[in-house]
C-alpha positions in Angstrom: 111.9 93.4 103.7 110.0 94.5 100.7 107.2 91.8 100.4 106.3 92.4 104.1 106.0 96.1 103.6 103.8 95.6 100.5 101.6 93.1 102.4 101.3 95.5 105.4 100.3 98.4 103.0 98.0 96.5 100.7 96.2 94.2 103.2 94.0 96.9 104.8 92.7 97.7 101.3 91.5 94.2 100.5 88.2 94.5 102.4 87.4 97.7 100.6 88.3 95.9 97.3 85.9 93.1 98.2 83.1 95.5 99.1 83.5 97.7 96.0 83.7 94.9 93.5 80.9 92.9 95.0 78.5 96.0 95.2 75.3 95.5 93.2 76.0 98.5 91.1 79.6 97.7 90.3 79.6 94.0 89.7 77.4 94.1 86.5 79.4 97.0 85.2 82.7 95.1 85.6 81.3 92.1 83.6 80.3 94.5 80.8 83.6 96.4 80.9 85.7 93.2 81.0 83.8 90.7 78.7 86.0 87.7 79.5 83.3 85.1 78.6 83.7 85.7 74.9 87.4 84.7 75.1 86.9 81.5 77.1 88.0 79.3 74.1 91.2 81.2 73.5 94.5 79.8 74.6 95.5 83.1 76.3 92.3 83.2 78.4 94.0 82.4 81.7 96.4 85.3 81.2 93.4 87.6 80.4 91.7 86.4 83.6 94.7 87.1 85.8 95.0 90.5 84.1 91.3 91.3 84.8 91.7 90.3 88.4 94.7 92.5 88.8 93.0 95.4 87.0 89.9 95.1 89.3 92.1 94.9 92.4 94.2 97.9 91.5 91.2 100.1 90.6 89.2 99.1 93.7 92.3 99.5 95.9 92.8 103.0 94.4 89.2 103.9 95.2 89.6 102.7 98.8 92.9 104.5 99.2 91.2 107.8 98.1 88.3 107.1 100.5 90.8 106.8 103.3 92.5 110.0 102.3 89.2 111.9 102.3 87.6 110.4 105.4 90.5 109.8 107.8 90.9 113.5 108.7 87.1 113.7 109.2 87.1 110.7 111.5 89.9 112.2 113.5 88.4 115.6 113.9 87.6 116.7 117.4 84.0 117.5 116.4 83.3 114.1 115.1 85.1 112.3 117.9 83.3 114.4 120.5 79.9 113.8 118.8 80.5 110.1 118.6 81.6 109.9 122.3 78.5 111.9 123.3 76.2 109.5 121.3 77.9 106.4 122.7 77.5 107.8 126.2 73.8 108.3 125.6 73.4 104.8 124.2 75.3 103.2 127.0 73.1 105.0 129.6 69.9 104.0 127.7 71.0 100.4 127.4 72.0 100.4 131.1 68.6 101.6 132.1 66.9 99.0 130.0 69.0 96.2 131.4 68.6 97.2 135.0 64.9 98.0 134.9 
């Protein structure tokens, strides 16, 4: 069923969209790039707003998709996994000693 497949594909990107568009360096830029306030008195303003939301969502989703393409292989590499496991083991031992002492 198509809508379910779209939801399953897009839903993991929504948190990235939120983080990107709410970032302190991105948010002011988006208001300058999409100056919607100057069109608030126009009859087509609601359509422009929906278009702006869709534009921001698609751009941020594309950025998050590229991030996943770049970092997923790195996250799955044996060197990274092994290093993370080693650090987690050290942290667990340290915390265990603190708790039991």
